[in-house]
C-alpha positions as semicolon CSV with decimal commas, in nm:
position;residue;x (nm);y (nm);z (nm)
1;M;0,706;-2,084;1,363
2;P;0,601;-2,051;0,994
3;D;0,873;-2,126;0,740
4;H;0,846;-1,784;0,580
5;I;0,952;-1,608;0,901
6;L;1,329;-1,571;0,925
7;S;1,505;-1,646;1,251
8;V;1,686;-1,364;1,428
9;Q;2,015;-1,545;1,378
10;S;1,969;-1,574;1,002
11;M;1,873;-1,207;0,974
12;V;2,188;-1,099;1,156
13;K;2,404;-1,345;0,961
14;T;2,276;-1,223;0,623
15;G;2,302;-0,859;0,725
16;A;1,927;-0,802;0,697
17;V;1,952;-0,631;1,033
18;Q;2,247;-0,545;1,255
19;S;2,279;-0,734;1,582
20;S;2,282;-0,402;1,771
21;D;1,952;-0,306;1,608
22;M;1,805;-0,643;1,698
23;K;1,910;-0,610;2,062
24;A;1,779;-0,256;2,085
25;S;1,450;-0,359;1,929
26;V;1,399;-0,650;2,165
27;A;1,500;-0,440;2,464
28;D;1,273;-0,151;2,366
29;S;0,977;-0,367;2,269
30;A;0,967;-0,681;2,480
31;E;0,599;-0,669;2,395
32;I;0,443;-0,482;2,104
33;R;0,157;-0,279;2,238
34;P;-0,172;-0,239;2,048
35;F;-0,221;0,067;1,831
36;D;-0,380;0,369;1,997
37;K;-0,757;0,339;2,027
38;T;-0,791;0,691;1,882
39;Y;-0,676;0,562;1,542
40;M;-1,016;0,556;1,372
41;N;-0,926;0,486;1,008
42;F;-0,648;0,318;0,812
43;G;-0,495;0,652;0,721
44;R;-0,346;0,640;1,073
45;L;-0,171;0,306;1,020
46;P;0,202;0,382;1,059
47;K;0,406;0,352;0,744
48;Y;0,668;0,130;0,905
49;W;0,396;-0,126;0,981
50;I;0,276;-0,110;0,622
51;V;0,633;-0,179;0,506
52;M;0,653;-0,481;0,736
53;F;0,313;-0,614;0,626
54;L;0,390;-0,583;0,254
55;A;0,738;-0,736;0,288
56;R;0,601;-1,028;0,489
57;K;0,289;-1,092;0,282
58;F;0,466;-1,045;-0,053
59;P;0,829;-1,160;-0,010
60;R;0,933;-1,015;-0,346
61;L;0,855;-0,669;-0,208
62;T;1,163;-0,653;0,011
63;I;1,219;-0,379;0,265
64;D;1,499;-0,246;0,042
65;I;1,264;-0,214;-0,257
66;L;1,004;-0,043;-0,040
67;R;1,276;0,189;0,093
68;K;1,352;0,301;-0,264
69;V;0,983;0,345;-0,342
70;D;0,932;0,557;-0,030
71;A;1,247;0,759;-0,102
72;F;1,121;0,840;-0,452
73;A;0,776;0,956;-0,340
74;K;0,646;0,985;0,015
75;G;0,297;0,844;-0,048
76;E;0,380;0,550;-0,272
77;V;0,418;0,284;-0,001
78;R;0,063;0,364;0,113
79;N;-0,052;0,347;-0,249
80;I;0,087;-0,006;-0,278
81;F;-0,089;-0,099;0,046
82;D;-0,417;0,044;-0,086
83;A;-0,379;-0,132;-0,420
84;F;-0,316;-0,471;-0,258
85;T;-0,578;-0,450;0,017
86;G;-0,846;-0,239;-0,150
87;L;-0,853;-0,015;0,157
88;T;-0,822;0,363;0,160
89;D;-0,712;0,619;0,417
90;N;-1,080;0,674;0,502
91;T;-1,169;0,307;0,557
92;K;-1,276;0,262;0,921
93;W;-1,023;0,068;1,128
94;P;-1,211;-0,192;1,339
95;A;-1,145;-0,146;1,711
96;Q;-1,044;-0,509;1,772
97;A;-0,789;-0,488;1,490
98;K;-0,573;-0,245;1,691
99;D;-0,402;-0,564;1,810
100;H;-0,106;-0,633;1,577
101;D;-0,176;-1,004;1,536
102;V;-0,546;-0,947;1,469
103;L;-0,457;-0,679;1,214
104;W;-0,206;-0,908;1,039
105;Y;-0,460;-1,187;1,000
106;L;-0,737;-0,945;0,902
107;L;-0,537;-0,779;0,625
108;S;-0,405;-1,113;0,501
109;R;-0,761;-1,237;0,468
110;V;-0,870;-0,917;0,297
111;V;-0,595;-0,964;0,036
112;D;-0,695;-1,327;-0,018
113;A;-1,068;-1,246;-0,030
114;I;-1,069;-0,970;-0,289
115;G;-0,891;-1,180;-0,545
116;P;-0,535;-1,213;-0,673
117;R;-0,316;-0,905;-0,668
118;D;-0,058;-0,940;-0,942
119;I;0,276;-0,887;-0,767
120;E;0,457;-0,944;-1,097
121;R;0,266;-0,656;-1,256
122;L;0,371;-0,425;-0,975
123;M;0,735;-0,538;-0,976
124;N;0,758;-0,474;-1,350
125;A;0,619;-0,123;-1,296
126;I;0,885;-0,023;-1,040
127;D;1,200;0,119;-1,199
128;I;1,549;0,118;-1,051
129;S;1,497;0,457;-0,883
130;G;1,180;0,341;-0,703
131;R;0,934;0,520;-0,929
132;I;0,608;0,332;-0,992
133;R;0,436;0,357;-1,331
134;W;0,081;0,322;-1,202
135;K;-0,058;0,307;-1,554
136;D;0,112;-0,034;-1,577
137;A;0,037;-0,137;-1,216
138;S;-0,329;-0,030;-1,200
139;P;-0,602;-0,289;-1,124
140;Y;-0,746;-0,204;-1,466
141;R;-0,610;-0,267;-1,813
142;F;-0,748;-0,182;-2,154
143;S;-0,709;-0,357;-2,487
144;I;-0,864;-0,362;-2,833
145;N;-1,041;-0,685;-2,931
146;D;-1,246;-0,805;-3,225
147;Q;-1,609;-0,892;-3,146
148;L;-1,862;-0,979;-3,415
149;D;-1,643;-0,834;-3,689
150;E;-1,594;-0,502;-3,510
151;K;-1,326;-0,365;-3,284
152;V;-1,413;-0,286;-2,922
153;V;-1,227;-0,166;-2,614
154;V;-1,218;-0,430;-2,341
155;M;-1,152;-0,331;-1,979
156;T;-1,000;-0,610;-1,768
157;H;-0,995;-0,602;-1,388
158;I;-0,694;-0,754;-1,212
159;T;-0,913;-1,049;-1,103
160;G;-0,963;-1,141;-1,470
161;L;-1,316;-1,007;-1,515
162;E;-1,371;-0,835;-1,850
163;V;-1,628;-0,581;-1,969
164;T;-1,669;-0,408;-2,304
165;L;-1,675;-0,029;-2,335
166;N;-1,888;0,102;-2,618
167;A;-1,734;0,313;-2,892
168;G;-1,914;0,619;-2,755
169;M;-1,688;0,610;-2,452
170;V;-1,351;0,520;-2,602
171;L;-1,257;0,486;-2,966
172;P;-1,127;0,132;-3,032
173;T;-0,801;0,256;-3,178
174;P;-0,447;0,293;-3,042
175;E;-0,500;0,670;-3,052
176;G;-0,822;0,633;-2,854
177;L;-0,643;0,440;-2,581
178;K;-0,367;0,701;-2,565
179;Q;-0,623;0,976;-2,510
180;M;-0,766;0,801;-2,204
181;V;-0,690;0,955;-1,867
182;I;-0,737;0,734;-1,559
183;E;-0,762;0,930;-1,236
184;D;-0,676;0,754;-0,908
185;A;-0,550;0,447;-1,094
186;V;-0,439;0,289;-0,763
187;H;-0,783;0,211;-0,621
188;D;-1,032;-0,048;-0,746
189;R;-1,331;0,165;-0,656
190;G;-1,179;0,511;-0,684
191;A;-1,042;0,484;-1,039
192;K;-1,218;0,709;-1,291
193;L;-1,196;0,736;-1,668
194;K;-1,182;1,094;-1,791
195;L;-1,214;1,172;-2,160
196;D;-1,337;1,493;-2,328
197;G;-1,539;1,602;-2,029
198;F;-1,679;1,253;-1,979
199;E;-1,624;1,079;-1,644
200;L;-1,685;0,716;-1,553
201;R;-1,616;0,530;-1,231
202;L;-1,469;0,210;-1,366
203;H;-1,610;-0,022;-1,101
204;T;-1,967;0,065;-1,209
205;K;-1,920;-0,131;-1,532
206;F;-1,864;-0,460;-1,348
207;P;-2,122;-0,701;-1,199
208;E;-2,239;-0,659;-0,841
209;D;-2,037;-0,850;-0,578
210;E;-1,759;-0,932;-0,826
211;G;-1,417;-0,790;-0,908
212;P;-1,396;-0,428;-0,788
213;N;-1,746;-0,467;-0,636
214;H;-1,650;-0,753;-0,405
215;P;-1,836;-0,715;-0,070
216;V;-1,505;-0,672;0,115
217;L;-1,406;-0,384;-0,114
218;V;-1,749;-0,224;-0,086
219;N;-1,746;-0,287;0,291
220;E;-2,098;-0,151;0,332
221;K;-2,118;0,021;0,673
222;G;-1,797;-0,160;0,769
223;L;-1,985;-0,488;0,810
224;A;-1,750;-0,700;0,596
225;L;-1,439;-0,607;0,796
226;K;-1,624;-0,639;1,127
227;A;-1,728;-0,994;1,041
228;M;-1,373;-1,090;0,941
229;V;-1,228;-0,937;1,258
230;A;-1,475;-1,124;1,477
231;E;-1,379;-1,453;1,314
232;V;-1,006;-1,384;1,353
233;C;-1,046;-1,294;1,722
234;E;-1,240;-1,614;1,790
235;Q;-0,974;-1,826;1,621
236;I;-0,688;-1,657;1,808
237;K;-0,873;-1,705;2,137
238;A;-0,929;-2,074;2,056
239;G;-0,562;-2,118;1,970
240;A;-0,636;-2,197;1,606
241;L;-0,426;-1,898;1,497
242;P;-0,088;-1,849;1,667
243;R;0,027;-1,515;1,800
244;V;0,340;-1,441;1,601
245;W;0,351;-1,068;1,536
246;T;0,365;-0,969;1,902
247;T;0,589;-1,251;2,026
248;A;0,850;-1,338;1,759
249;A;1,186;-1,169;1,818
250;D;1,255;-1,143;1,445
251;I;0,937;-0,938;1,401
252;L;1,068;-0,699;1,665
253;A;1,396;-0,676;1,476
254;K;1,222;-0,612;1,145
255;S;1,006;-0,350;1,314
256;Q;1,320;-0,163;1,416
257;Q;1,461;-0,197;1,064
258;A;1,142;-0,069;0,900
259;K;1,117;0,226;1,139
260;Q;1,478;0,320;1,065
261;V;1,419;0,302;0,688
262;I;1,122;0,537;0,709
263;A;1,301;0,771;0,951
264;D;1,605;0,792;0,720
265;N;1,388;0,876;0,419
266;D;1,194;1,140;0,613
267;S;1,520;1,291;0,738
268;T;1,660;1,306;0,384
269;R;1,341;1,473;0,258
270;K;1,357;1,737;0,531
271;K;1,720;1,815;0,449
272;E;1,633;1,849;0,079
273;E;1,342;2,081;0,160
274;V;1,563;2,300;0,378
275;A;1,829;2,310;0,106
276;K;1,569;2,420;-0,150
277;R;1,439;2,698;0,075
278;V;1,792;2,821;0,139
279;A;1,871;2,811;-0,233
280;V;1,575;3,034;-0,328
281;R;1,608;3,277;-0,033
282;P;1,738;3,620;-0,138
283;S;2,093;3,675;-0,014
284;G;1,991;3,983;0,184
285;A;1,722;3,791;0,371
286;A;1,972;3,574;0,553
287;V;2,187;3,877;0,642
288;K;1,885;4,073;0,763
289;K;1,770;3,784;0,980
290;M;2,118;3,749;1,124
291;R;2,129;4,122;1,210
292;I;1,799;4,092;1,394
293;V;1,930;3,796;1,594
294;V;2,253;3,964;1,696
295;G;2,076;4,280;1,773
């Protein structure tokens, strides 16, 4: 078993999961079944699984941190997943990757293939309440540099690639940078610069097949992911890649923990929504409804 996977005993001992939860998880899921074949795109990937993937792939993103992020805003865990994999809700989910182990290896390879994702940048952008400042965590950053005795705005992708924006797009001044509005700052290929009616998809400024235009991110007709899935399946079949996700008891325990975290946050949100509706309802409305009920 890989070193980065905790044993069930250590998880219970450290309080990462209660022994009762662990037993229930193992009892309920002696074998983790594949995802439903009707799940056609990654927008259907359950949030609890995303939490587990992120916490396992990036140990600094603990389940507790992800719990706070999800509690602050319902869609932010998926945004982190998108930012670190380059996938979107509409990306087609390969059929063979409905298997949990295949999906784990596929997504791990996607993360490694598209270039380094700066976990430190993200951690610094998450405040104590779980709010993410995406301006600081975006794959793109902007700075003012001197080139040939003139100031220019340089756009840097998270992989380190740099391109220069001409002065007609953004003024190379601190005020010019402040006026910039980046829409969909989470996604490498979805991010757009909006300024005085001008709109620019940021990835179009970078070379083909590099940075935000990496073939895996472009995933033309789904071919890149299909090829990676086929390779993973062959290696699992040959025994070159061990099955861990669907066999390790600690994964089952963490699955239960992640599901409970998401369920608790969703329950809290529902209670808050009900409380808000009750607070704004006219006092007579409740009385009138009660009269109708009692007859």
